[in-house]
N, C-alpha and C positions, 0 to 999 in steps of 0.2 A: 611467789613474786618477788621476794627480797634478793633471792640469789640470781634472778634474771636481771642482773644490774648493770649499769652503765658507770663506768669508772669516771669519777670527777677529779681524780688525782692519779696521774700516771707516773709520777716520780717516786723514787724509793726515798722513805722518810728515815732521818736519822733516829737512833734510839730515843734520844731525848724529846724529838718531836711527836714520835708515836705515842710515848707515854703521856706527853701533855694533851694530846688529842683524846686519848681514852680516858684520862683522868677527868677532863672537862665534861665528859658524858657520865661521870660518876661509876665508870666500871672498875672493879678491882682485878686488874691484870694477873696479880698474884693468885686469885682463885681460878683463873682460866688456866694457868700454868700448872697449878697442883692438880686439877682434875684431869688434865691431859697427861700429865705425869703419870698419875694413878692408872689411867686407862692403858697407857703404852708402856708401863714398867720400866720407865727410865726418865731422868729429868728433862723437862721441856721448858725451853725459853723462847719467848717471843723476840724475833729479830728485827721484823719489819711489818709494816702494815699500810694498806691502801683502802681508806674508806669507800664503801660502795653506796650508791644511791639506787632509786628504783622502787622503793617502797615508802609508804606513808605512816606506818605504825612503829617499826622497830629501827634501831641503829644497827648497822651492817658494815663488816670489814672482811677483806681478805687478809689474812694474817700468815706470814712466813716465820716458821720456827726452825729450831734445830733439827726437828723430827719431821719436817715437811710443811706443806701449805694447807690451810683449812679455811672454812667459811665460818665467821663468827657474827651472830647477832644477839642482841640484848635490848633489855628495856626495864625500866623501874616503875613506870606507870601503866601496869598491866596486871591481870590476875596472876596470883603468886605461882600458880603451877602451870601456866600456859605453855612453857617451854618443855616440861616434863611430858605433858600430854601430846605435844607435837613429836617429841622423840618417840613416844609409843606408836603413833601412827606411822612414822617414817620407818620404823623397825618391822612393823607387820607388813607394809607394802613391799618392803625390800625382800623379806622372805618369800612373800607371794610371787613377786616378779621373777625370781629364779634366775636373775641375770638377763632376761629378755628385754628389760626396759630399765633405764637408769634410775636409781633412787639413792640419794646421797647416804652414806653410812654415818651414823651417830658416834660421836666420840666423847661427847660430855653434855650434860644438861643441869642447870641449876635453878632452884626456885628464886623467886623475888623475896628478898628480906631486907636487911639493913643496907644491902648492896643490891644492884640489879640482878635479875635472872638472865640467864643466857643459854645459848645452844651453840655447840661447836660440831660442825658437820664436815665430812668429806668436801673439798673443794672441787667443783665441777668446771672445767675449763669450757668457757663459752664457745659455741661453734655456730654454724649456719644450717639452715634446712637444706637437705638435698633431695634428690628425686624420689627416695623412698621413705623420707621422714613420716609422713602421714600414715604409711602402712605400718611402719615399726611401731608408731604410737597406738594405732588402732589394734594391732595384734597383741601388743604389750599389755594394753589395758584389758583386753578380753581374757588374757592368761591370769591377771590379777583377779578379775572378776569370778574365775572358776575357783578360787579359793573360798571355801564355805565353812559354815559353822552350824552348831545344833540349833542356835537361836538367833534372834535379831538384837543387835546391841553391840557392846563393846566392853572390854574389861575395866573401863574407866569413863566417867564422863569427861568431854573435852570441849573444845571450842571451833565454831565455823567463824573465821575471822577472831572478833572480839566477844562473840555471842556464845553463852554457854549451851551445851548440848546435853540432854538427858540420854544417856546410853544404857540405861537399865535393861536388862535382858527381858524380851518378850517372845512367847511362843510363836505368834503369828504376826504377819506383817501389817494387817489392817490395824491392829492394836498399837503396834510400834509407831506406825506413821501417824495415826490418828492422836495418840496420847503423848508420845515421846517427842514428836516433831511438832505438829500443828498446835495442839492444845498447850503444851509447854510453852511455845514461842509466842502464843496468843496470851497467855498469863504474864510473860515478861513484858509484852507490849502494853498491857493494861496498867502496868505499873509505871511506865515511862512515858507512853504517848496513848493515853486511853482512847479507845474507840467510842463512838456513839452507840446507844443501846441497840438500834436498828441494825448496825453492822455486826455487833455481837450475835445478834439473833440469827444473821445469816451464816456466820460461822458455826454456830451451835447446829444449825440445820445440816451443814456440809459435813460436820464431824459424825452425826447420826448415819450419814449415807456412805462413809469411808468404807465399810465392810462390803458393799455391793459395787463400789467404784474401783477397788483394786482386785487383783487375781486372788482367789481363794487358795489356790496352791501356789506357793511362793517360796523360793529357796533363798537363804540368806548368802550374799556374796559380799566379799570385802570390797568397798569403794573408797575412792580418794576423798569424796565427800565435798570438795569445794573446787572442782575442776573446771575452771574457766581458763581463758587463753593465757592469762598472767600466771597461772599456776603449773605450767610447764615450760620448760626451756629446751633449747637446742644446744648440744654440747658436742664436743669433738668426738665423743663416743655414742652420739644418737640422742634422741629425745629423752628428757628426764622429768620426773615428777617431783614437785616441791610443794611446801606449804599445806599439808593434807590435814583434813578433818575426818579421819576415817572411823568407819564403823561397818557391821555386816547389816546389809539392807537388801531389799529388792534392787537389782543393779539398774532398773530403769530410773531410780532416784538420781543415779549419776548423770543420766541424760538431761535431767531437769536443769541443772546449772550449766551444763555443756551447750544445750540449745537456747538458753536465755540470752546469753551475750554473744553466741556464735563463735567463730575462730576454728571450727573443725570441719574439714572439707568431706565431700561425698566419698573420696578415696579412703579417708579415715573410717567412716562407717562401713564401706565395703570390706576392708581389711578386718576390722572388727568382727563382722558377721560371717566371714570366712572361718573364723576360729570358734565363735560362740554366738551363733544367730540370735538376734532379738526376737521376740514373739511378733507375729504380724501385725498386731494391733497396738504395739507399744506407743505409737504416737497419738492414739486416743487418750492416754493417760498423762501425756507429756506436760501439759498446762497444769495438770493437777500438782505434779511434782515441782515445776517451777514456782508454785504458789509459795513453797517454804522458803525459798530464797528470796522471792519478792517481799514476803513478810518481813524477812531479816533484814532486807535493805530498808524497809520502812522503819523497823525498830531502831537501826543504826543511824539512818539519815533523815527520816521523814519525808515530807514532800509528797510528790506525785505517785509513789509506790503504794501508797494507801489506796487510791482508787484503782490503780492497776490490779492489785491483790483482790480487791473486792470484786472487780469485773470477772476474774478467774473463778473466784468462789461461786458466783452466781451461775456460771456456766454449768457447774455440776450438780445444782440442787433442783 
């Protein structure tokens, strides 16, 4: 979402203005230059910067350097390793995409410490949707979903937005979805926004039914993990995936967040199915996979997401 940004400053800033802006946000630009220099094998200096808007969590800028243009985002008030985990997701997606779909290259990532953590990515020049953008996105995502693993999970725990995700490896999908996703998130909720005992009982009943609600035979697919319309963007080189929360899952999990907020046309789904057809009954389970994201929104924001999640749970018990 952050790189799908709107410039609120179109003018080039002088070096002193750039550094004043970055200093006010407590970012150590020397750390950015140092990590970029190490990655590229030559001294890198920031020449100019344009702040970017479009996100509500992190600060972001387009930075011009003597080695080229990059996208930079940073934060001090977040989980220490959040940018490292995002970098891992991007790198995994980029490998799986095989050039069929744009995924920004990672150049540097730093943990939050005494100074903000940050992520430096390839800068993707914004573009506009064209006649075949939906088809390219659908086909590209299907290619990524064909990337598989021996188990369900990921090499490290990561975050869906700001919410921790337990990615410990599991041999079967029912166990991963029930324990690593629903139960883990429900336990987080009980610490922050406790549910009444009657609702806890409903979710306990649902968790017991997960093995008969999801396919017994399911193959792990690499997914974006948080693919709503704000987490892909149109570039001059075609559609691109950004801000992932990746892991290996039943690929129907991806459709949960995608259908929850919409933004994907029938042409997208037709193109996806032309490469990697979904099971004929995938929509029967779609609300079940939406539940994870509805519960996550309740965990983050409270409000009506609680009743929405409960209604979904009751449909499956």
